[in-house]
Backbone bond lengths (Angstrom), bond angles and torsions (degrees), N, CA, C in turn:
res aa  C-N    CA-C-N  psi(-1)  N-CA   C-N-CA  omega(-1)  CA-C   N-CA-C  phi
1 X - - - 1.501 - - 1.619 102.62 -
2 X 1.383 117.73 145.15 1.432 119.71 -178.40 1.552 106.04 -93.09
3 X 1.280 109.11 149.82 1.481 114.81 175.75 1.458 112.07 -94.67
4 X 1.269 120.39 171.42 1.504 127.09 179.22 1.573 109.23 -55.56
5 X 1.248 115.47 -51.91 1.457 122.12 -179.99 1.427 113.77 -56.50
6 X 1.382 117.41 -41.82 1.410 121.83 -176.06 1.503 110.72 -70.15
7 X 1.394 112.67 -33.77 1.493 114.85 175.90 1.577 110.65 -70.92
8 X 1.224 119.43 -37.11 1.445 122.43 170.96 1.492 113.70 -55.27
9 X 1.318 118.57 -43.60 1.478 122.45 -177.94 1.574 106.79 -77.15
10 X 1.206 122.68 -30.41 1.554 123.13 -179.61 1.541 100.99 -68.67
11 X 1.340 122.46 -50.38 1.524 123.81 -172.30 1.485 107.43 -69.34
12 X 1.268 119.66 -37.20 1.551 126.63 175.26 1.543 110.56 -58.42
13 X 1.343 115.83 -48.99 1.412 116.91 176.65 1.467 118.43 -64.83
14 X 1.354 117.58 -38.99 1.392 128.07 166.58 1.499 114.28 -50.62
15 X 1.332 116.81 -52.21 1.511 123.21 -179.20 1.481 105.66 -67.22
16 X 1.406 123.86 -32.37 1.368 126.01 -173.28 1.620 105.18 -74.58
17 X 1.217 113.37 -36.61 1.479 122.57 174.82 1.556 116.93 -63.52
18 X 1.425 112.27 -27.69 1.458 117.35 176.99 1.422 116.19 -77.49
19 X 1.378 119.21 -28.68 1.427 124.27 -174.30 1.531 110.01 -54.63
20 X 1.307 121.54 -50.12 1.528 118.24 -176.81 1.738 108.01 -54.62
21 X 1.297 115.08 -43.36 1.420 118.35 -179.91 1.587 111.91 -61.65
22 X 1.194 117.18 -43.83 1.507 118.61 -179.53 1.526 105.20 -72.69
23 X 1.229 119.83 -41.01 1.519 119.61 177.36 1.420 110.74 -60.90
24 X 1.358 122.13 -45.94 1.463 126.19 175.30 1.570 111.82 -53.40
25 X 1.322 114.60 -43.51 1.477 118.52 178.73 1.638 108.43 -58.38
26 X 1.273 113.48 -47.38 1.517 122.50 -176.21 1.481 107.33 -60.53
27 X 1.298 119.36 -53.50 1.492 119.89 -177.51 1.507 112.86 -66.06
28 X 1.369 115.71 -41.88 1.409 117.66 176.21 1.641 110.00 -59.59
29 X 1.338 117.94 -38.84 1.400 121.15 -175.54 1.615 102.60 -66.40
30 X 1.263 123.13 -37.92 1.411 123.98 -168.92 1.533 106.19 -76.22
31 X 1.383 115.64 -45.30 1.476 118.63 176.69 1.408 115.76 -65.65
32 X 1.275 116.62 -57.87 1.507 121.47 -172.35 1.475 117.37 -86.24
33 X 1.324 117.53 -13.97 1.318 124.14 -178.52 1.563 118.24 69.13
34 X 1.385 112.24 31.96 1.435 118.39 174.10 1.436 116.00 -142.81
35 X 1.219 124.26 146.42 1.464 127.93 177.75 1.517 112.87 -129.99
36 X 1.295 118.53 142.69 1.359 121.58 -173.60 1.573 109.84 -78.76
37 X 1.383 114.93 134.52 1.453 117.57 170.27 1.553 105.70 -127.70
38 X 1.183 119.99 113.41 1.452 128.92 -176.71 1.542 109.40 51.48
39 X 1.357 117.59 -110.71 1.439 123.49 173.87 1.514 118.48 -94.35
40 X 1.223 117.40 2.96 1.458 120.00 -177.51 1.607 109.22 -127.94
41 X 1.200 115.19 -172.55 1.533 120.46 -179.05 1.575 109.64 -129.41
42 X 1.209 117.76 150.29 1.434 124.35 172.96 1.416 107.70 -111.43
43 X 1.354 122.04 120.77 1.415 124.81 -176.60 1.577 110.17 -99.23
44 X 1.293 117.43 161.50 1.394 121.32 -178.24 1.543 110.24 -62.93
45 X 1.398 114.32 -37.67 1.474 119.74 -176.02 1.571 112.53 -66.85
46 X 1.349 113.52 -30.74 1.433 115.50 -177.62 1.552 115.02 -66.89
47 X 1.376 111.85 -38.65 1.522 113.77 174.95 1.510 107.51 -168.51
48 X 1.248 113.75 109.19 1.503 121.78 -174.71 1.534 109.78 -60.83
49 X 1.275 120.62 -44.94 1.404 129.13 -178.32 1.535 111.01 -63.02
50 X 1.334 117.29 -49.47 1.379 123.10 173.69 1.506 117.06 -58.15
51 X 1.362 112.82 -41.43 1.445 119.41 -179.28 1.576 108.72 -70.74
52 X 1.309 119.83 -40.30 1.468 120.78 -178.04 1.532 109.56 -70.83
53 X 1.407 116.15 -31.24 1.425 115.81 176.89 1.526 112.43 -72.31
54 X 1.233 118.71 -36.93 1.517 122.54 173.81 1.477 114.69 -65.48
55 X 1.322 115.09 -38.91 1.497 122.46 178.38 1.484 109.53 -65.76
56 X 1.390 117.54 -35.82 1.405 128.26 -177.61 1.580 107.19 -67.60
57 X 1.404 112.58 -43.02 1.445 119.74 -177.04 1.500 107.43 -68.91
58 X 1.284 118.39 -38.02 1.510 119.30 174.72 1.472 114.34 -66.12
59 X 1.297 122.00 -37.55 1.377 122.13 168.05 1.468 122.61 -59.30
60 X 1.401 111.55 -42.64 1.494 124.72 174.58 1.465 107.73 -60.36
61 X 1.391 115.94 -48.18 1.609 117.23 -178.50 1.621 108.02 -65.51
62 X 1.336 115.80 -34.97 1.510 112.22 173.94 1.517 115.08 -58.19
63 X 1.402 109.35 -45.81 1.592 111.85 -178.25 1.397 112.58 -68.53
64 X 1.396 120.09 -36.85 1.443 118.80 176.62 1.622 111.12 -62.08
65 X 1.309 114.47 -52.11 1.433 115.26 -174.31 1.513 111.48 -63.69
66 X 1.331 118.39 -29.50 1.430 123.27 172.98 1.452 114.84 -64.77
67 X 1.401 111.82 -42.83 1.519 115.12 -179.78 1.485 109.25 -67.91
68 X 1.353 122.35 -40.85 1.455 124.62 178.98 1.402 115.19 -63.74
69 X 1.286 112.89 -43.68 1.547 121.02 178.48 1.607 109.80 -57.11
70 X 1.478 109.56 -50.22 1.450 108.43 -179.76 1.361 119.81 -70.53
71 X 1.421 119.27 -26.25 1.356 121.91 168.18 1.540 116.37 -63.37
72 X 1.316 116.55 -43.82 1.439 121.34 -177.82 1.619 109.07 -68.72
73 X 1.218 111.83 -44.93 1.583 119.38 -177.15 1.485 114.87 -69.42
74 X 1.426 115.25 -38.17 1.499 116.98 -172.59 1.565 109.46 -109.73
75 X 1.254 112.90 -0.02 1.602 117.89 179.15 1.526 108.89 56.32
76 X 1.288 116.73 54.65 1.472 125.19 -176.35 1.553 112.73 -76.04
77 X 1.295 117.94 -19.06 1.452 124.38 174.35 1.596 109.35 82.73
78 X 1.352 118.99 18.26 1.498 119.88 175.74 1.372 110.98 -63.79
79 X 1.279 129.00 -34.79 1.413 132.75 -178.86 1.549 112.12 -59.14
80 X 1.389 111.89 -34.52 1.519 119.39 -179.20 1.494 115.52 -77.70
81 X 1.264 113.72 -29.35 1.482 125.21 177.19 1.387 117.29 -77.05
82 X 1.364 120.28 -16.17 1.451 125.37 -174.77 1.479 104.04 -99.66
């Protein structure tokens, strides 16, 4: 049976593993000017405001996942402060 701390560690490691994938999408979006949306892509030329909003959401999700992973792995206590 898993304990509460081991579940935190597992979820933290999964969150940590997601960071390169999200980061890769952000870098690819900045370099190539396209971001994936479900089964298609949104390019910078199609709509600059939409593209920048989606890129900002990707960056925000990167920061949130990084904060949650750090909190779970290093027991920072961010969950208790919120």
